[in-house]
C-alpha positions as CSV (number, residue, x, y, z in Angstrom):
1,M,5.8,2.4,-7.0
2,S,7.2,4.6,-9.7
3,D,9.9,7.2,-9.3
4,L,7.5,9.9,-10.3
5,P,6.5,12.6,-7.8
6,V,3.5,11.7,-5.7
7,S,0.3,12.9,-7.2
8,P,-0.9,16.2,-5.6
9,L,-4.3,14.6,-5.3
10,A,-3.0,11.6,-3.2
11,P,-4.4,11.0,0.2
12,A,-2.2,12.1,3.1
13,Q,-1.3,8.5,4.0
14,F,-2.2,4.9,3.2
15,P,-5.4,4.1,5.2
16,Y,-5.6,1.5,7.9
17,L,-7.1,-1.6,6.3
18,L,-8.9,-4.1,8.5
19,P,-7.6,-7.7,8.5
20,V,-10.0,-10.1,6.8
21,P,-10.4,-13.4,8.6
22,G,-9.2,-16.2,6.4
23,V,-6.9,-13.9,4.2
24,E,-3.1,-13.6,4.4
25,M,-0.7,-12.0,2.1
26,G,2.9,-11.1,1.4
27,A,5.1,-9.6,-1.3
28,V,8.7,-9.6,-2.4
29,A,11.0,-7.7,-4.9
30,A,11.5,-10.4,-7.6
31,G,13.2,-8.0,-10.0
32,L,10.7,-8.5,-12.8
33,K,11.1,-4.9,-14.0
34,Y,11.6,-2.7,-11.0
35,K,14.6,-2.7,-8.7
36,G,14.4,-2.6,-4.9
37,R,10.6,-2.6,-4.6
38,P,8.0,-5.3,-4.3
39,D,6.6,-6.6,-7.6
40,L,5.3,-10.0,-6.8
41,L,2.2,-10.6,-4.5
42,M,0.7,-13.7,-3.1
43,V,-2.6,-13.8,-1.2
44,T,-3.8,-17.1,0.4
45,F,-7.3,-18.0,1.5
46,K,-8.9,-20.5,3.9
47,E,-10.6,-23.5,2.3
48,D,-14.1,-23.0,0.8
49,T,-13.3,-19.3,0.0
50,V,-15.5,-18.2,-2.9
51,A,-14.3,-16.0,-5.8
52,A,-15.9,-13.8,-8.4
53,G,-14.4,-11.8,-11.2
54,V,-15.0,-9.0,-13.8
55,F,-12.6,-8.8,-16.6
56,T,-11.5,-6.6,-19.5
57,Q,-13.7,-6.4,-22.6
58,S,-10.6,-6.1,-24.8
59,Q,-10.4,-8.5,-27.7
60,M,-6.7,-8.9,-26.8
61,P,-6.9,-10.4,-23.3
62,A,-3.7,-11.3,-21.5
63,A,-2.8,-14.8,-20.5
64,P,-3.6,-14.3,-16.8
65,V,-7.1,-13.0,-17.7
66,D,-7.8,-16.1,-19.7
67,W,-6.4,-18.3,-16.9
68,S,-8.5,-16.6,-14.1
69,K,-11.7,-16.8,-16.2
70,Q,-11.2,-20.5,-16.9
71,A,-10.2,-21.2,-13.3
72,I,-13.3,-19.6,-11.8
73,A,-15.4,-21.6,-14.2
74,A,-13.6,-24.9,-13.5
75,T,-13.9,-24.5,-9.7
76,K,-17.4,-23.0,-9.8
77,G,-16.0,-20.0,-8.0
78,R,-13.6,-21.3,-5.4
79,A,-10.1,-20.1,-4.7
80,R,-7.2,-20.8,-2.4
81,A,-4.6,-18.2,-3.7
82,L,-4.1,-15.2,-5.8
83,V,-0.7,-14.3,-7.4
84,V,-0.1,-10.9,-9.0
85,N,3.0,-9.6,-10.7
86,A,3.8,-6.0,-11.8
87,G,6.1,-4.8,-14.6
88,N,5.2,-7.4,-17.2
89,A,1.6,-7.8,-18.5
90,N,2.2,-11.3,-19.9
91,A,0.0,-10.1,-22.7
92,F,0.4,-10.8,-26.4
93,T,3.0,-13.3,-25.6
94,G,1.4,-16.3,-27.4
95,N,2.0,-19.8,-26.1
96,K,4.8,-18.7,-23.9
97,G,2.4,-16.5,-22.0
98,S,-0.1,-19.3,-21.5
99,K,2.7,-21.6,-20.2
100,A,3.9,-19.0,-17.8
101,A,0.5,-18.6,-16.4
102,L,0.0,-22.3,-16.0
103,R,3.4,-22.8,-14.4
104,T,2.8,-19.9,-12.0
105,A,-0.4,-21.5,-10.9
106,E,1.2,-24.9,-10.6
107,I,4.1,-23.6,-8.4
108,T,1.7,-21.8,-6.2
109,A,-0.6,-24.8,-5.9
110,D,2.3,-27.0,-4.8
111,I,3.2,-24.4,-2.0
112,V,-0.4,-23.9,-0.8
113,G,-1.5,-27.5,-1.2
114,C,-4.3,-27.1,-3.7
115,K,-5.1,-27.6,-7.4
116,A,-3.7,-25.2,-10.0
117,E,-7.2,-24.2,-10.8
118,D,-7.6,-22.9,-7.2
119,V,-5.0,-20.2,-8.0
120,L,-6.1,-17.0,-9.7
121,L,-3.6,-14.7,-11.5
122,A,-3.3,-11.1,-12.6
123,S,-0.4,-9.2,-14.2
124,T,0.2,-5.6,-15.1
125,G,3.0,-3.9,-17.0
126,V,4.6,-3.8,-20.5
127,I,2.7,-5.7,-23.2
128,G,4.4,-8.1,-25.6
129,E,7.4,-9.1,-23.5
130,P,7.6,-12.8,-22.2
131,L,7.2,-13.1,-18.5
132,D,10.3,-14.6,-16.9
133,I,9.0,-16.8,-14.0
134,S,12.3,-18.5,-13.4
135,G,12.6,-17.0,-10.0
136,F,9.1,-17.9,-8.9
137,R,10.1,-21.2,-7.5
138,K,12.4,-19.3,-5.1
139,Y,10.3,-16.2,-4.4
140,L,6.8,-17.6,-3.9
141,P,7.8,-20.0,-1.1
142,R,9.5,-17.0,0.6
143,I,6.3,-15.0,0.4
144,Y,4.2,-17.9,1.7
145,A,6.5,-18.3,4.7
146,G,6.3,-14.7,5.7
147,R,2.7,-13.9,4.9
148,S,0.5,-12.0,7.3
149,A,-3.1,-10.7,7.5
150,S,-1.9,-7.1,7.8
151,L,0.5,-6.5,5.0
152,W,-1.9,-4.4,2.9
153,K,0.4,-1.6,2.0
154,D,3.1,-4.0,0.8
155,A,0.4,-5.7,-1.3
156,A,-0.8,-2.5,-2.8
157,R,2.7,-1.4,-3.6
158,A,3.6,-4.7,-5.2
159,I,0.8,-4.5,-7.8
160,S,1.8,-0.9,-8.9
161,T,3.4,0.2,-12.1
162,T,3.3,4.0,-12.8
163,D,1.2,4.6,-9.7
164,T,2.6,7.3,-7.5
165,F,0.8,6.1,-4.3
166,P,-0.6,2.7,-3.1
167,K,-4.3,2.5,-3.1
168,G,-6.5,0.8,-0.4
169,A,-9.9,1.1,1.3
170,S,-11.7,-0.7,4.0
171,K,-15.2,-0.8,5.7
172,S,-16.9,-3.0,8.2
173,V,-20.6,-3.8,8.8
174,E,-22.6,-6.4,10.6
175,I,-24.5,-9.4,9.2
176,N,-26.6,-11.3,11.7
177,G,-24.8,-9.5,14.6
178,R,-21.3,-10.4,13.5
179,Q,-18.7,-8.1,12.0
180,V,-18.1,-8.4,8.3
181,V,-15.0,-6.7,6.8
182,I,-14.4,-5.5,3.3
183,S,-10.8,-4.5,2.5
184,G,-9.5,-3.8,-1.0
185,I,-6.5,-2.7,-2.9
186,A,-6.2,-1.4,-6.5
187,K,-3.7,-0.2,-9.0
188,G,-4.0,2.1,-12.0
189,S,-2.7,5.4,-13.2
190,G,-2.9,5.5,-17.0
191,M,-4.6,3.5,-19.8
192,I,-7.7,3.8,-17.7
193,A,-11.1,3.8,-19.3
194,P,-14.4,1.9,-18.9
195,D,-14.0,-1.9,-18.9
196,M,-11.4,-1.1,-16.3
197,A,-8.4,-0.8,-18.6
198,T,-4.9,-1.4,-17.2
199,M,-6.4,-1.5,-13.8
200,L,-6.4,-4.2,-11.1
201,G,-8.7,-4.3,-8.2
202,F,-9.0,-6.9,-5.4
203,L,-11.6,-6.9,-2.7
204,F,-11.6,-9.3,0.2
205,T,-14.4,-10.1,2.7
206,N,-15.4,-12.6,5.3
207,A,-19.1,-12.3,4.3
208,P,-21.0,-15.6,4.2
209,V,-22.1,-15.3,0.5
210,S,-22.2,-17.8,-2.3
211,T,-20.2,-17.5,-5.5
212,A,-23.3,-16.4,-7.5
213,C,-24.2,-13.9,-4.9
214,L,-20.7,-12.4,-4.7
215,Q,-20.5,-12.3,-8.5
216,A,-23.8,-10.3,-8.7
217,I,-22.6,-7.9,-6.0
218,L,-19.2,-7.4,-7.6
219,A,-20.7,-6.9,-11.1
220,D,-23.1,-4.3,-9.8
221,A,-20.4,-2.5,-7.7
222,T,-18.0,-2.5,-10.7
223,A,-20.6,-0.9,-12.9
224,Q,-21.0,1.9,-10.4
225,S,-17.3,2.4,-9.6
226,F,-14.4,1.1,-11.6
227,N,-16.4,1.4,-14.9
228,C,-17.1,5.0,-14.1
229,V,-13.5,6.0,-14.2
230,T,-11.5,7.3,-17.1
231,V,-8.0,8.8,-17.3
232,D,-7.3,8.8,-21.0
233,G,-10.0,6.7,-22.8
234,D,-7.7,3.8,-23.5
235,T,-8.7,0.2,-22.5
236,S,-5.9,-2.3,-22.0
237,T,-5.5,-6.1,-22.0
238,N,-5.2,-7.0,-18.3
239,D,-7.9,-5.2,-16.4
240,T,-9.3,-7.4,-13.7
241,V,-11.4,-7.0,-10.6
242,L,-11.6,-10.0,-8.3
243,A,-13.5,-10.5,-5.1
244,F,-13.0,-13.2,-2.5
245,A,-15.3,-14.1,0.4
246,T,-14.0,-16.4,3.1
247,G,-17.2,-16.7,5.1
248,A,-14.9,-17.1,8.1
249,A,-16.5,-17.4,11.6
250,F,-20.0,-17.9,10.2
251,G,-21.9,-21.1,10.6
252,G,-24.8,-22.3,8.6
253,P,-25.6,-22.0,4.9
254,L,-24.2,-19.2,2.7
255,I,-26.5,-16.4,1.6
256,E,-27.5,-17.1,-2.0
257,D,-29.7,-14.2,-2.9
258,P,-28.0,-10.8,-3.4
259,A,-31.4,-9.2,-2.7
260,D,-31.5,-10.8,0.8
261,P,-32.3,-8.0,3.3
262,R,-29.5,-9.2,5.5
263,L,-27.0,-8.0,2.8
264,A,-28.3,-4.4,2.5
265,G,-25.6,-2.8,4.6
266,F,-22.9,-5.1,3.2
267,K,-23.7,-4.2,-0.4
268,Q,-23.5,-0.5,0.4
269,A,-20.2,-1.0,2.2
270,F,-18.8,-3.1,-0.6
271,L,-19.8,-0.4,-3.1
272,D,-18.3,2.3,-0.9
273,V,-14.9,0.5,-0.9
274,A,-15.1,0.0,-4.7
275,V,-15.9,3.7,-5.3
276,D,-13.1,4.8,-2.9
277,L,-10.6,2.7,-4.9
278,A,-12.0,3.9,-8.2
279,Q,-11.7,7.6,-7.3
280,Q,-8.1,7.0,-6.1
281,L,-7.3,5.8,-9.6
282,A,-8.5,9.1,-11.1
283,R,-6.6,11.0,-8.4
284,D,-3.4,9.2,-9.5
285,G,-4.0,9.7,-13.2
286,E,-0.7,10.1,-15.0
287,G,0.3,13.8,-14.7
288,A,-2.9,14.7,-13.0
289,S,-3.4,17.9,-11.0
290,K,-7.2,18.0,-10.9
291,F,-9.8,15.4,-9.8
292,V,-12.9,15.9,-11.9
293,T,-16.4,14.7,-11.2
294,V,-18.8,14.8,-14.2
295,T,-22.5,14.5,-13.6
296,V,-25.0,14.2,-16.4
297,E,-28.7,14.5,-15.7
298,G,-31.8,14.7,-17.9
299,A,-30.7,12.0,-20.4
300,A,-32.9,9.5,-22.2
301,D,-31.8,6.8,-19.7
302,N,-28.9,6.0,-17.4
303,R,-26.9,4.4,-20.2
304,A,-27.2,7.5,-22.4
305,A,-26.2,9.7,-19.5
306,R,-23.1,7.6,-18.9
307,T,-22.2,7.8,-22.6
308,I,-22.5,11.6,-22.5
309,A,-20.6,11.9,-19.2
310,M,-17.8,9.7,-20.6
311,T,-17.6,11.8,-23.7
312,I,-17.1,14.9,-21.7
313,A,-14.6,13.2,-19.4
314,N,-12.5,11.7,-22.3
315,S,-12.5,14.9,-24.4
316,P,-8.9,16.1,-24.8
317,L,-10.2,19.6,-25.3
318,V,-12.2,19.5,-22.0
319,K,-9.3,17.9,-20.1
320,T,-6.6,20.3,-21.3
321,A,-8.8,23.3,-20.5
322,I,-9.2,21.9,-17.0
323,S,-5.4,21.5,-16.8
324,G,-5.0,25.1,-17.9
325,E,-7.6,26.2,-15.4
326,D,-9.7,27.7,-18.3
327,P,-13.5,27.7,-17.7
328,N,-14.1,27.1,-21.4
329,W,-17.6,25.6,-21.1
330,G,-18.0,25.7,-24.8
331,R,-15.9,22.6,-24.9
332,I,-18.5,20.9,-22.7
333,V,-21.2,21.8,-25.2
334,M,-19.1,20.4,-27.9
335,A,-18.6,17.1,-26.1
336,V,-22.3,16.8,-25.3
337,G,-23.1,17.4,-29.0
338,R,-20.8,14.7,-30.3
339,A,-21.7,12.0,-27.7
340,G,-24.2,10.4,-30.1
341,E,-27.0,10.5,-27.5
342,Q,-30.2,12.5,-27.5
343,A,-29.8,16.0,-26.0
344,D,-32.0,19.1,-26.3
345,R,-29.9,22.0,-27.4
346,D,-32.6,24.5,-26.3
347,K,-32.9,23.0,-22.8
348,L,-29.2,22.3,-22.1
349,A,-28.0,23.5,-18.7
350,I,-24.4,23.5,-17.5
351,W,-22.8,24.1,-14.1
352,L,-19.1,24.6,-13.1
353,G,-18.8,24.0,-9.4
354,D,-21.8,25.6,-7.7
355,Q,-22.3,28.2,-10.4
356,Q,-24.8,27.6,-13.2
357,V,-23.2,28.7,-16.5
358,A,-25.9,28.1,-19.1
359,H,-29.7,27.5,-19.1
360,N,-32.1,26.8,-22.0
361,G,-29.3,26.5,-24.5
362,Q,-27.6,29.8,-23.7
363,V,-25.3,31.4,-21.2
364,L,-26.9,33.0,-18.2
365,A,-26.8,36.8,-18.0
366,K,-25.6,36.5,-14.4
367,Y,-22.7,34.1,-15.3
368,S,-19.4,35.2,-13.8
369,E,-16.3,34.2,-15.7
370,Q,-14.3,35.2,-12.6
371,E,-16.2,32.9,-10.4
372,A,-15.8,30.0,-12.9
373,A,-12.1,30.7,-13.2
374,S,-11.7,30.6,-9.4
375,H,-13.4,27.1,-9.4
376,M,-11.0,25.9,-12.1
377,K,-8.0,26.8,-9.9
378,T,-9.1,24.3,-7.2
379,S,-8.0,20.7,-7.2
380,E,-11.5,19.3,-7.1
381,I,-13.5,20.2,-10.3
382,D,-17.2,19.6,-10.6
383,I,-19.0,19.7,-14.0
384,K,-22.7,19.1,-14.2
385,V,-24.9,19.0,-17.3
386,D,-28.6,18.6,-17.8
387,V,-29.4,17.6,-21.4
388,G,-33.2,18.2,-21.0
389,V,-34.6,15.0,-22.4
390,A,-35.7,12.6,-19.6
391,G,-34.6,11.3,-16.2
392,G,-31.3,9.4,-17.0
393,K,-28.4,10.2,-14.7
394,A,-24.7,9.2,-14.4
395,V,-21.6,10.2,-12.5
396,V,-18.1,9.5,-13.7
397,W,-14.6,10.5,-12.5
398,T,-11.6,11.6,-14.4
399,C,-8.6,14.0,-14.2
400,D,-7.0,16.7,-16.3
401,L,-4.7,16.0,-19.2
402,S,-1.3,17.7,-18.6
403,H,2.2,17.8,-20.1
404,G,3.1,15.3,-17.5
405,Y,0.9,12.6,-19.1
406,V,2.7,13.0,-22.4
407,S,6.1,12.8,-20.7
408,I,5.2,9.7,-18.6
409,N,3.9,7.7,-21.6
410,A,6.6,8.9,-24.0
411,D,9.2,7.4,-21.6
412,Y,7.2,4.4,-20.3
413,R,9.5,1.6,-21.6
414,S,12.8,3.4,-21.2
């Protein structure tokens, strides 16, 4: 974790995360960048665990992104281990980065007793600096020897960079009368935008699903959660969300079809965990003091609604007004207008909190600036816009843009 003050939007405590049958983990302080705190994580899985992934859309992907994509393809979605390091992104490091990723996987495979391709990787931290893995031969066996099914908080701390609190979420449901657990951790505080940015998320379950089924469920959940978060509009090189399903304690064939009625409750719980983690990212936005929900309705379609919502959420003028607790709804009008999607000026409606501000393209006569200003002083800000075109709808989450964000990022490498 960073030395920054804990976000005022942080949960009161790290939640209890349910153990996932077939999943064990551990973390150590390897000194990769941070002193005296965990920065190297290993998670191991029972045999026949299936894996799925969603990765950055950046044209500058980091070496561990390339490795994990290739490994999932090579194994047809199987995994025995996950290794994550914090402090160094192993991005834009050329052949050295690729070799570091390969060697990390090989060392881990030797320890676990599997093939290198059975090991997935993720990294987060500074871009452009070679990753020193010289200590991995010492630290990874140490983690393996002390791993446990319950070290979730250590795991969440180990993958953090400028995060001010560890992020975790957990749910349980039943499939065929047996308990299924979904537990997940994530990291991210800045350089957060759609396509996940400098964000890592890992979800673990014992659900009896196939690789293709898990991939479909993960992709759908990511679209409704991690890809609905923005802190600053910047997309990085390392963003990765991985899901692992051990199928532990279930006999019989794996469920292949994501539309199978037996998975209805599981898919909702999986999405709930992903949304919880995604919202925690916005609550830990660098320098954040406000958690902001932006809802757009009445758009040409859901894609258009999301574009408009993201334009509002990413607008520096909107975000600084929120930071200053100024109900300057004119900036919302501006953002809608420049989003590049169809919007009817003369039908536009805006809400701040529960109060409607504008209707049919103009401010309401009963609008109360005082009531709007009171809402802006709260820590949970709600903005809703209806653009008056059709039925498209989207919800995204962000935070305000404060002096703290500038200070954190001006000093990031020092």
